[in-house]
N, CA, C and O atoms as CSV, one atom per row, in Angstrom:
chain,resi,resn,atom,element,x,y,z
A,1,UNK,N,N,22.341,15.986,73.327
A,1,UNK,CA,C,22.170,16.471,71.971
A,1,UNK,C,C,23.048,17.721,71.786
A,1,UNK,O,O,23.023,18.641,72.603
A,2,UNK,N,N,23.810,17.728,70.710
A,2,UNK,CA,C,24.675,18.878,70.451
A,2,UNK,C,C,23.835,20.062,69.957
A,2,UNK,O,O,22.683,19.900,69.554
A,3,UNK,N,N,24.433,21.241,69.999
A,3,UNK,CA,C,23.741,22.438,69.508
A,3,UNK,C,C,23.429,22.298,68.015
A,3,UNK,O,O,22.384,22.749,67.544
A,4,UNK,N,N,24.348,21.670,67.279
A,4,UNK,CA,C,24.137,21.471,65.846
A,4,UNK,C,C,22.927,20.566,65.588
A,4,UNK,O,O,22.106,20.849,64.715
A,5,UNK,N,N,22.827,19.478,66.354
A,5,UNK,CA,C,21.688,18.561,66.216
A,5,UNK,C,C,20.382,19.261,66.590
A,5,UNK,O,O,19.360,19.092,65.927
A,6,UNK,N,N,20.436,20.048,67.663
A,6,UNK,CA,C,19.250,20.775,68.113
A,6,UNK,C,C,18.786,21.765,67.048
A,6,UNK,O,O,17.586,21.922,66.825
A,7,UNK,N,N,19.736,22.432,66.388
A,7,UNK,CA,C,19.337,23.384,65.341
A,7,UNK,C,C,18.624,22.662,64.198
A,7,UNK,O,O,17.710,23.219,63.590
A,8,UNK,N,N,19.035,21.422,63.902
A,8,UNK,CA,C,18.364,20.643,62.844
A,8,UNK,C,C,16.937,20.264,63.248
A,8,UNK,O,O,16.036,20.247,62.410
A,9,UNK,N,N,16.735,19.961,64.526
A,9,UNK,CA,C,15.397,19.633,65.026
A,9,UNK,C,C,14.505,20.877,64.936
A,9,UNK,O,O,13.330,20.777,64.582
A,10,UNK,N,N,15.060,22.031,65.252
A,10,UNK,CA,C,14.315,23.287,65.172
A,10,UNK,C,C,13.934,23.573,63.722
A,10,UNK,O,O,12.808,23.990,63.448
A,11,UNK,N,N,14.862,23.353,62.794
A,11,UNK,CA,C,14.559,23.531,61.361
A,11,UNK,C,C,13.398,22.623,60.964
A,11,UNK,O,O,12.495,23.044,60.240
A,12,UNK,N,N,13.424,21.379,61.439
A,12,UNK,CA,C,12.337,20.438,61.119
A,12,UNK,C,C,10.994,20.986,61.604
A,12,UNK,O,O,9.996,20.918,60.886
A,13,UNK,N,N,10.973,21.527,62.816
A,13,UNK,CA,C,9.741,22.121,63.347
A,13,UNK,C,C,9.256,23.277,62.496
A,13,UNK,O,O,8.053,23.453,62.303
A,14,UNK,N,N,10.201,24.070,61.983
A,14,UNK,CA,C,9.843,25.196,61.107
A,14,UNK,C,C,9.281,24.689,59.782
A,14,UNK,O,O,8.280,25.203,59.282
A,15,UNK,N,N,9.934,23.682,59.225
A,15,UNK,CA,C,9.502,23.134,57.936
A,15,UNK,C,C,8.113,22.508,58.024
A,15,UNK,O,O,7.336,22.577,57.072
A,16,UNK,N,N,7.800,21.896,59.171
A,16,UNK,CA,C,6.488,21.255,59.364
A,16,UNK,C,C,5.343,22.235,59.131
A,16,UNK,O,O,4.269,21.848,58.671
A,17,UNK,N,N,5.580,23.509,59.451
A,17,UNK,CA,C,4.521,24.517,59.334
A,17,UNK,C,C,4.800,25.507,58.201
A,17,UNK,O,O,4.320,26.640,58.218
A,18,UNK,N,N,5.583,25.059,57.221
A,18,UNK,CA,C,5.816,25.831,55.985
A,18,UNK,C,C,6.432,27.209,56.218
A,18,UNK,O,O,6.078,28.173,55.540
A,19,UNK,N,N,7.352,27.300,57.175
A,19,UNK,CA,C,8.078,28.562,57.386
A,19,UNK,C,C,8.888,28.868,56.128
A,19,UNK,O,O,9.292,27.951,55.413
A,20,UNK,N,N,9.124,30.140,55.858
A,20,UNK,CA,C,9.890,30.510,54.672
A,20,UNK,C,C,11.233,31.129,55.075
A,20,UNK,O,O,11.425,31.563,56.211
A,21,UNK,N,N,12.150,31.154,54.109
A,21,UNK,CA,C,13.469,31.775,54.292
A,21,UNK,C,C,14.179,31.295,55.562
A,21,UNK,O,O,14.638,32.106,56.366
A,22,UNK,N,N,14.265,29.987,55.735
A,22,UNK,CA,C,14.918,29.434,56.921
A,22,UNK,C,C,16.433,29.553,56.760
A,22,UNK,O,O,16.996,29.183,55.730
A,23,UNK,N,N,17.078,30.079,57.803
A,23,UNK,CA,C,18.523,30.276,57.808
A,23,UNK,C,C,19.076,29.773,59.131
A,23,UNK,O,O,18.520,30.055,60.192
A,24,UNK,N,N,20.180,29.020,59.065
A,24,UNK,CA,C,20.890,28.596,60.270
A,24,UNK,C,C,22.199,29.379,60.312
A,24,UNK,O,O,22.995,29.332,59.375
A,25,UNK,N,N,22.408,30.094,61.405
A,25,UNK,CA,C,23.625,30.893,61.556
A,25,UNK,C,C,24.507,30.269,62.636
A,25,UNK,O,O,24.107,30.165,63.796
A,26,UNK,N,N,25.709,29.858,62.239
A,26,UNK,CA,C,26.674,29.265,63.157
A,26,UNK,C,C,27.511,30.400,63.747
A,26,UNK,O,O,28.298,31.037,63.047
A,27,UNK,N,N,27.328,30.640,65.046
A,27,UNK,CA,C,27.993,31.755,65.720
A,27,UNK,C,C,29.195,31.298,66.547
A,27,UNK,O,O,29.793,32.106,67.256
A,28,UNK,N,N,29.554,30.030,66.468
A,28,UNK,CA,C,30.595,29.486,67.351
A,28,UNK,C,C,31.965,30.125,67.154
A,28,UNK,O,O,32.761,30.171,68.092
A,29,UNK,N,N,32.255,30.619,65.948
A,29,UNK,CA,C,33.573,31.213,65.678
A,29,UNK,C,C,33.638,32.692,66.065
A,29,UNK,O,O,34.707,33.300,66.003
A,30,UNK,N,N,32.506,33.271,66.461
A,30,UNK,CA,C,32.460,34.697,66.771
A,30,UNK,C,C,32.654,34.890,68.272
A,30,UNK,O,O,32.002,34.237,69.087
A,31,UNK,N,N,33.557,35.791,68.616
A,31,UNK,CA,C,33.817,36.054,70.038
A,31,UNK,C,C,32.622,36.729,70.699
A,31,UNK,O,O,31.878,37.478,70.066
A,32,UNK,N,N,32.462,36.451,71.962
A,32,UNK,CA,C,31.456,37.058,72.844
A,32,UNK,C,C,30.013,36.923,72.354
A,32,UNK,O,O,29.217,37.850,72.503
A,33,UNK,N,N,29.680,35.781,71.777
A,33,UNK,CA,C,28.275,35.529,71.446
A,33,UNK,C,C,27.628,34.810,72.616
A,33,UNK,O,O,28.305,34.143,73.398
A,34,UNK,N,N,26.331,34.948,72.731
A,34,UNK,CA,C,25.608,34.354,73.857
A,34,UNK,C,C,25.093,32.952,73.551
A,34,UNK,O,O,24.591,32.265,74.440
A,35,UNK,N,N,25.216,32.528,72.297
A,35,UNK,CA,C,24.695,31.226,71.894
A,35,UNK,C,C,25.541,30.675,70.747
A,35,UNK,O,O,26.352,31.398,70.170
A,36,UNK,N,N,25.353,29.405,70.419
A,36,UNK,CA,C,26.118,28.785,69.329
A,36,UNK,C,C,25.450,28.957,67.966
A,36,UNK,O,O,26.128,29.127,66.953
A,37,UNK,N,N,24.122,28.912,67.948
A,37,UNK,CA,C,23.385,28.988,66.681
A,37,UNK,C,C,22.157,29.881,66.805
A,37,UNK,O,O,21.496,29.910,67.842
A,38,UNK,N,N,21.866,30.607,65.732
A,38,UNK,CA,C,20.563,31.229,65.530
A,38,UNK,C,C,19.899,30.434,64.410
A,38,UNK,O,O,20.543,30.105,63.413
A,39,UNK,N,N,18.618,30.126,64.573
A,39,UNK,CA,C,17.833,29.555,63.482
A,39,UNK,C,C,16.704,30.548,63.249
A,39,UNK,O,O,15.895,30.809,64.140
A,40,UNK,N,N,16.659,31.097,62.041
A,40,UNK,CA,C,15.738,32.192,61.741
A,40,UNK,C,C,14.793,31.770,60.616
A,40,UNK,O,O,15.197,31.104,59.663
A,41,UNK,N,N,13.534,32.168,60.748
A,41,UNK,CA,C,12.578,31.916,59.666
A,41,UNK,C,C,11.547,33.024,59.624
A,41,UNK,O,O,11.469,33.859,60.525
A,42,UNK,N,N,10.760,33.016,58.567
A,42,UNK,CA,C,9.678,33.988,58.409
A,42,UNK,C,C,8.350,33.264,58.273
A,42,UNK,O,O,8.277,32.122,57.818
A,43,UNK,N,N,7.306,33.967,58.684
A,43,UNK,CA,C,5.952,33.484,58.495
A,43,UNK,C,C,5.126,34.604,57.902
A,43,UNK,O,O,5.530,35.767,57.934
A,44,UNK,N,N,3.961,34.257,57.357
A,44,UNK,CA,C,3.165,35.269,56.660
A,44,UNK,C,C,1.958,35.756,57.458
A,44,UNK,O,O,1.267,36.678,57.024
A,45,UNK,N,N,1.693,35.153,58.616
A,45,UNK,CA,C,0.575,35.614,59.449
A,45,UNK,C,C,0.892,35.328,60.907
A,45,UNK,O,O,1.746,34.496,61.216
A,46,UNK,N,N,0.198,36.023,61.803
A,46,UNK,CA,C,0.454,35.788,63.224
A,46,UNK,C,C,0.058,34.369,63.637
A,46,UNK,O,O,0.680,33.788,64.526
A,47,UNK,N,N,-0.980,33.807,62.992
A,47,UNK,CA,C,-1.363,32.429,63.318
A,47,UNK,C,C,-0.292,31.439,62.839
A,47,UNK,O,O,-0.041,30.431,63.499
A,48,UNK,N,N,0.339,31.727,61.687
A,48,UNK,CA,C,1.411,30.850,61.226
A,48,UNK,C,C,2.609,30.940,62.176
A,48,UNK,O,O,3.237,29.922,62.466
A,49,UNK,N,N,2.934,32.138,62.662
A,49,UNK,CA,C,4.041,32.282,63.604
A,49,UNK,C,C,3.799,31.433,64.846
A,49,UNK,O,O,4.703,30.751,65.329
A,50,UNK,N,N,2.587,31.481,65.351
A,50,UNK,CA,C,2.249,30.694,66.534
A,50,UNK,C,C,2.352,29.194,66.230
A,50,UNK,O,O,2.858,28.428,67.050
A,51,UNK,N,N,1.873,28.779,65.058
A,51,UNK,CA,C,1.937,27.363,64.671
A,51,UNK,C,C,3.391,26.900,64.547
A,51,UNK,O,O,3.727,25.796,64.974
A,52,UNK,N,N,4.249,27.736,63.965
A,52,UNK,CA,C,5.675,27.395,63.833
A,52,UNK,C,C,6.287,27.239,65.221
A,52,UNK,O,O,7.011,26.279,65.487
A,53,UNK,N,N,5.993,28.179,66.090
A,53,UNK,CA,C,6.514,28.145,67.459
A,53,UNK,C,C,6.088,26.862,68.176
A,53,UNK,O,O,6.907,26.202,68.817
A,54,UNK,N,N,4.808,26.516,68.065
A,54,UNK,CA,C,4.295,25.293,68.703
A,54,UNK,C,C,4.954,24.051,68.106
A,54,UNK,O,O,5.269,23.106,68.828
A,55,UNK,N,N,5.158,24.055,66.802
A,55,UNK,CA,C,5.782,22.922,66.116
A,55,UNK,C,C,7.223,22.723,66.580
A,55,UNK,O,O,7.654,21.592,66.807
A,56,UNK,N,N,7.969,23.820,66.720
A,56,UNK,CA,C,9.353,23.735,67.215
A,56,UNK,C,C,9.352,23.124,68.607
A,56,UNK,O,O,10.134,22.220,68.901
A,57,UNK,N,N,8.463,23.630,69.464
A,57,UNK,CA,C,8.390,23.128,70.833
A,57,UNK,C,C,8.100,21.626,70.862
A,57,UNK,O,O,8.724,20.888,71.624
A,58,UNK,N,N,7.154,21.175,70.032
A,58,UNK,CA,C,6.801,19.746,69.972
A,58,UNK,C,C,7.979,18.910,69.479
A,58,UNK,O,O,8.280,17.866,70.056
A,59,UNK,N,N,8.650,19.361,68.413
A,59,UNK,CA,C,9.768,18.597,67.847
A,59,UNK,C,C,10.922,18.482,68.838
A,59,UNK,O,O,11.509,17.410,68.988
A,60,UNK,N,N,11.246,19.575,69.512
A,60,UNK,CA,C,12.360,19.549,70.472
A,60,UNK,C,C,11.995,18.691,71.672
A,60,UNK,O,O,12.839,17.953,72.182
A,61,UNK,N,N,10.752,18.774,72.130
A,61,UNK,CA,C,10.310,17.922,73.247
A,61,UNK,C,C,10.418,16.444,72.871
A,61,UNK,O,O,10.885,15.628,73.666
A,62,UNK,N,N,9.981,16.104,71.650
A,62,UNK,CA,C,10.063,14.708,71.182
A,62,UNK,C,C,11.510,14.235,71.108
A,62,UNK,O,O,11.837,13.141,71.569
A,63,UNK,N,N,12.371,15.059,70.531
A,63,UNK,CA,C,13.751,14.649,70.267
A,63,UNK,C,C,14.642,14.735,71.497
A,63,UNK,O,O,15.567,13.936,71.647
A,64,UNK,N,N,14.377,15.689,72.377
A,64,UNK,CA,C,15.340,15.982,73.441
A,64,UNK,C,C,14.718,16.174,74.819
A,64,UNK,O,O,15.427,16.453,75.785
A,65,UNK,N,N,13.404,16.026,74.917
A,65,UNK,CA,C,12.694,16.208,76.188
A,65,UNK,C,C,13.074,17.525,76.850
A,65,UNK,O,O,13.293,17.589,78.059
A,66,UNK,N,N,13.148,18.583,76.030
A,66,UNK,CA,C,13.584,19.891,76.513
A,66,UNK,C,C,12.594,20.964,76.087
A,66,UNK,O,O,12.139,20.990,74.943
A,67,UNK,N,N,12.270,21.845,77.019
A,67,UNK,CA,C,11.442,23.016,76.707
A,67,UNK,C,C,12.356,24.222,76.596
A,67,UNK,O,O,13.479,24.199,77.101
A,68,UNK,N,N,11.882,25.286,75.936
A,68,UNK,CA,C,12.742,26.474,75.847
A,68,UNK,C,C,13.057,27.021,77.235
A,68,UNK,O,O,12.203,27.030,78.122
A,69,UNK,N,N,14.283,27.470,77.405
A,69,UNK,CA,C,14.680,28.096,78.660
A,69,UNK,C,C,13.879,29.377,78.838
A,69,UNK,O,O,13.442,29.714,79.938
A,70,UNK,N,N,13.699,30.077,77.727
A,70,UNK,CA,C,12.918,31.299,77.727
A,70,UNK,C,C,12.242,31.478,76.377
A,70,UNK,O,O,12.775,31.074,75.344
A,71,UNK,N,N,11.079,32.079,76.396
A,71,UNK,CA,C,10.350,32.318,75.154
A,71,UNK,C,C,9.718,33.703,75.243
A,71,UNK,O,O,9.145,34.060,76.273
A,72,UNK,N,N,9.820,34.481,74.172
A,72,UNK,CA,C,9.255,35.827,74.178
A,72,UNK,C,C,8.517,36.099,72.881
A,72,UNK,O,O,8.819,35.505,71.846
A,73,UNK,N,N,7.553,36.996,72.943
A,73,UNK,CA,C,6.883,37.466,71.741
A,73,UNK,C,C,5.625,36.728,71.351
A,73,UNK,O,O,5.014,37.035,70.328
A,74,UNK,N,N,5.225,35.742,72.167
A,74,UNK,CA,C,4.043,34.958,71.778
A,74,UNK,C,C,2.756,35.773,71.867
A,74,UNK,O,O,1.769,35.429,71.218
A,75,UNK,N,N,2.747,36.841,72.653
A,75,UNK,CA,C,1.513,37.627,72.773
A,75,UNK,C,C,1.301,38.538,71.574
A,75,UNK,O,O,0.180,38.644,71.076
A,76,UNK,N,N,2.365,39.207,71.094
A,76,UNK,CA,C,2.146,40.101,69.947
A,76,UNK,C,C,2.372,39.416,68.602
A,76,UNK,O,O,1.925,39.917,67.571
A,77,UNK,N,N,3.065,38.270,68.604
A,77,UNK,CA,C,3.257,37.424,67.412
A,77,UNK,C,C,3.763,38.201,66.189
A,77,UNK,O,O,3.224,38.070,65.090
A,78,UNK,N,N,4.783,38.992,66.394
A,78,UNK,CA,C,5.476,39.680,65.309
A,78,UNK,C,C,6.894,39.116,65.171
A,78,UNK,O,O,7.425,38.969,64.071
A,79,UNK,N,N,7.483,38.807,66.331
A,79,UNK,CA,C,8.817,38.223,66.406
A,79,UNK,C,C,8.822,37.328,67.640
A,79,UNK,O,O,8.845,37.817,68.769
A,80,UNK,N,N,8.801,36.038,67.424
A,80,UNK,CA,C,8.821,35.092,68.549
A,80,UNK,C,C,10.249,34.574,68.687
A,80,UNK,O,O,10.852,34.106,67.721
A,81,UNK,N,N,10.768,34.667,69.890
A,81,UNK,CA,C,12.116,34.201,70.191
A,81,UNK,C,C,12.005,33.010,71.135
A,81,UNK,O,O,11.337,33.091,72.166
A,82,UNK,N,N,12.656,31.908,70.784
A,82,UNK,CA,C,12.655,30.722,71.634
A,82,UNK,C,C,14.108,30.386,71.966
A,82,UNK,O,O,14.888,30.017,71.088
A,83,UNK,N,N,14.455,30.519,73.237
A,83,UNK,CA,C,15.840,30.377,73.673
A,83,UNK,C,C,16.063,28.997,74.284
A,83,UNK,O,O,15.544,28.682,75.355
A,84,UNK,N,N,16.844,28.182,73.580
A,84,UNK,CA,C,17.224,26.862,74.083
A,84,UNK,C,C,18.675,26.885,74.564
A,84,UNK,O,O,19.349,25.856,74.523
A,85,UNK,N,N,19.163,28.028,75.013
A,85,UNK,CA,C,20.498,28.307,75.521
A,85,UNK,C,C,21.562,28.234,74.421
A,85,UNK,O,O,22.106,29.269,74.036
A,86,UNK,N,N,21.870,27.041,73.906
A,86,UNK,CA,C,22.896,26.923,72.863
A,86,UNK,C,C,22.360,27.227,71.467
A,86,UNK,O,O,23.134,27.467,70.540
A,87,UNK,N,N,21.042,27.218,71.317
A,87,UNK,CA,C,20.404,27.522,70.042
A,87,UNK,C,C,19.218,28.443,70.329
A,87,UNK,O,O,18.407,28.180,71.217
A,88,UNK,N,N,19.138,29.530,69.556
A,88,UNK,CA,C,18.014,30.451,69.702
A,88,UNK,C,C,17.252,30.492,68.380
A,88,UNK,O,O,17.829,30.761,67.326
A,89,UNK,N,N,15.943,30.221,68.452
A,89,UNK,CA,C,15.089,30.268,67.263
A,89,UNK,C,C,14.404,31.628,67.213
A,89,UNK,O,O,13.874,32.111,68.213
A,90,UNK,N,N,14.426,32.236,66.026
A,90,UNK,CA,C,13.757,33.517,65.792
A,90,UNK,C,C,12.706,33.293,64.705
A,90,UNK,O,O,13.031,32.865,63.598
A,91,UNK,N,N,11.449,33.582,65.028
A,91,UNK,CA,C,10.358,33.409,64.075
A,91,UNK,C,C,9.771,34.797,63.830
A,91,UNK,O,O,9.182,35.403,64.724
A,92,UNK,N,N,9.941,35.286,62.613
A,92,UNK,CA,C,9.577,36.663,62.286
A,92,UNK,C,C,8.404,36.752,61.321
A,92,UNK,O,O,8.220,35.880,60.471
A,93,UNK,N,N,7.610,37.814,61.457
A,93,UNK,CA,C,6.768,38.260,60.357
A,93,UNK,C,C,7.750,38.833,59.338
A,93,UNK,O,O,8.770,39.405,59.722
A,94,UNK,N,N,7.461,38.689,58.058
A,94,UNK,CA,C,8.401,39.104,57.008
A,94,UNK,C,C,8.888,40.548,57.171
A,94,UNK,O,O,10.085,40.810,57.058
A,95,UNK,N,N,7.975,41.480,57.434
A,95,UNK,CA,C,8.376,42.890,57.537
A,95,UNK,C,C,9.266,43.146,58.749
A,95,UNK,O,O,10.182,43.965,58.673
A,96,UNK,N,N,9.019,42.466,59.859
A,96,UNK,CA,C,9.849,42.641,61.057
A,96,UNK,C,C,11.254,42.096,60.813
A,96,UNK,O,O,12.241,42.670,61.272
A,97,UNK,N,N,11.331,40.989,60.092
A,97,UNK,CA,C,12.641,40.414,59.789
A,97,UNK,C,C,13.463,41.375,58.935
A,97,UNK,O,O,14.658,41.553,59.169
A,98,UNK,N,N,12.823,41.990,57.950
A,98,UNK,CA,C,13.525,42.969,57.115
A,98,UNK,C,C,13.962,44.168,57.936
A,98,UNK,O,O,15.040,44.717,57.705
A,99,UNK,N,N,13.142,44.581,58.890
A,99,UNK,CA,C,13.461,45.739,59.720
A,99,UNK,C,C,14.662,45.463,60.634
A,99,UNK,O,O,15.579,46.280,60.715
A,100,UNK,N,N,14.658,44.317,61.319
A,100,UNK,CA,C,15.721,44.034,62.297
A,100,UNK,C,C,17.007,43.483,61.676
A,100,UNK,O,O,18.085,43.651,62.247
A,101,UNK,N,N,16.911,42.841,60.534
A,101,UNK,CA,C,18.068,42.349,59.780
A,101,UNK,C,C,19.134,41.650,60.642
A,101,UNK,O,O,20.303,42.035,60.629
A,102,UNK,N,N,18.717,40.633,61.380
A,102,UNK,CA,C,19.664,39.889,62.216
A,102,UNK,C,C,20.814,39.301,61.415
A,102,UNK,O,O,21.951,39.257,61.884
A,103,UNK,N,N,20.511,38.849,60.199
A,103,UNK,CA,C,21.567,38.265,59.364
A,103,UNK,C,C,22.674,39.281,59.100
A,103,UNK,O,O,23.847,38.918,59.017
A,104,UNK,N,N,22.300,40.562,58.967
A,104,UNK,CA,C,23.299,41.611,58.729
A,104,UNK,C,C,24.076,41.917,60.001
A,104,UNK,O,O,25.291,42.113,59.959
A,105,UNK,N,N,23.374,41.959,61.135
A,105,UNK,CA,C,24.036,42.261,62.413
A,105,UNK,C,C,25.108,41.239,62.751
A,105,UNK,O,O,26.153,41.576,63.308
A,106,UNK,N,N,24.836,39.982,62.405
A,106,UNK,CA,C,25.779,38.902,62.686
A,106,UNK,C,C,26.438,38.458,61.387
A,106,UNK,O,O,26.510,37.263,61.102
A,107,UNK,N,N,26.911,39.401,60.612
A,107,UNK,CA,C,27.461,39.153,59.283
A,107,UNK,C,C,28.668,38.217,59.251
A,107,UNK,O,O,28.949,37.614,58.215
A,108,UNK,N,N,29.387,38.086,60.367
A,108,UNK,CA,C,30.563,37.209,60.418
A,108,UNK,C,C,30.194,35.747,60.597
A,108,UNK,O,O,31.051,34.873,60.471
A,109,UNK,N,N,28.939,35.473,60.886
A,109,UNK,CA,C,28.513,34.075,61.121
A,109,UNK,C,C,28.528,33.273,59.831
A,109,UNK,O,O,28.376,33.811,58.734
A,110,UNK,N,N,28.717,31.961,59.998
A,110,UNK,CA,C,28.592,31.044,58.863
A,110,UNK,C,C,27.098,30.791,58.666
A,110,UNK,O,O,26.424,30.278,59.559
A,111,UNK,N,N,26.589,31.157,57.489
A,111,UNK,CA,C,25.150,31.102,57.233
A,111,UNK,C,C,24.818,29.952,56.293
A,111,UNK,O,O,25.437,29.796,55.241
A,112,UNK,N,N,23.842,29.154,56.683
A,112,UNK,CA,C,23.346,28.070,55.832
A,112,UNK,C,C,21.881,28.343,55.541
A,112,UNK,O,O,21.060,28.402,56.455
A,113,UNK,N,N,21.555,28.509,54.264
A,113,UNK,CA,C,20.150,28.708,53.867
A,113,UNK,C,C,19.520,27.334,53.635
A,113,UNK,O,O,20.095,26.485,52.953
A,114,UNK,N,N,18.356,27.128,54.198
A,114,UNK,CA,C,17.642,25.864,54.048
A,114,UNK,C,C,16.624,26.055,52.922
A,114,UNK,O,O,15.755,26.923,53.004
A,115,UNK,N,N,16.736,25.244,51.877
A,115,UNK,CA,C,15.780,25.398,50.779
A,115,UNK,C,C,14.492,24.681,51.121
A,115,UNK,O,O,14.489,23.510,51.501
A,116,UNK,N,N,13.391,25.416,50.977
A,116,UNK,CA,C,12.075,24.832,51.313
A,116,UNK,C,C,11.216,24.746,50.082
A,116,UNK,O,O,10.077,24.285,50.156
């Protein structure tokens, strides 16, 4: 499965649990990036963040029989990061997303907004 296909599966997992403001950032044209894609979304509660995270894991397992290489943030549920090596999913509480502004940090990336 290509990184592009994997990012679409991750988006599907986010959509299943009504994530908001879903953005796919293509980082392949940027030098010295650690991954090909960021898929970013917001949730409105810590339980929704956990549900989105679980949904992504289920969708990727179904489609690609792959678990995240690394996962962080599940205990505090403010910003959950799921690293699938070529694609990294970021699941934010709305206020944390505004604070960290990943979209601004990676401003050179090709950004695709997913309408939900």
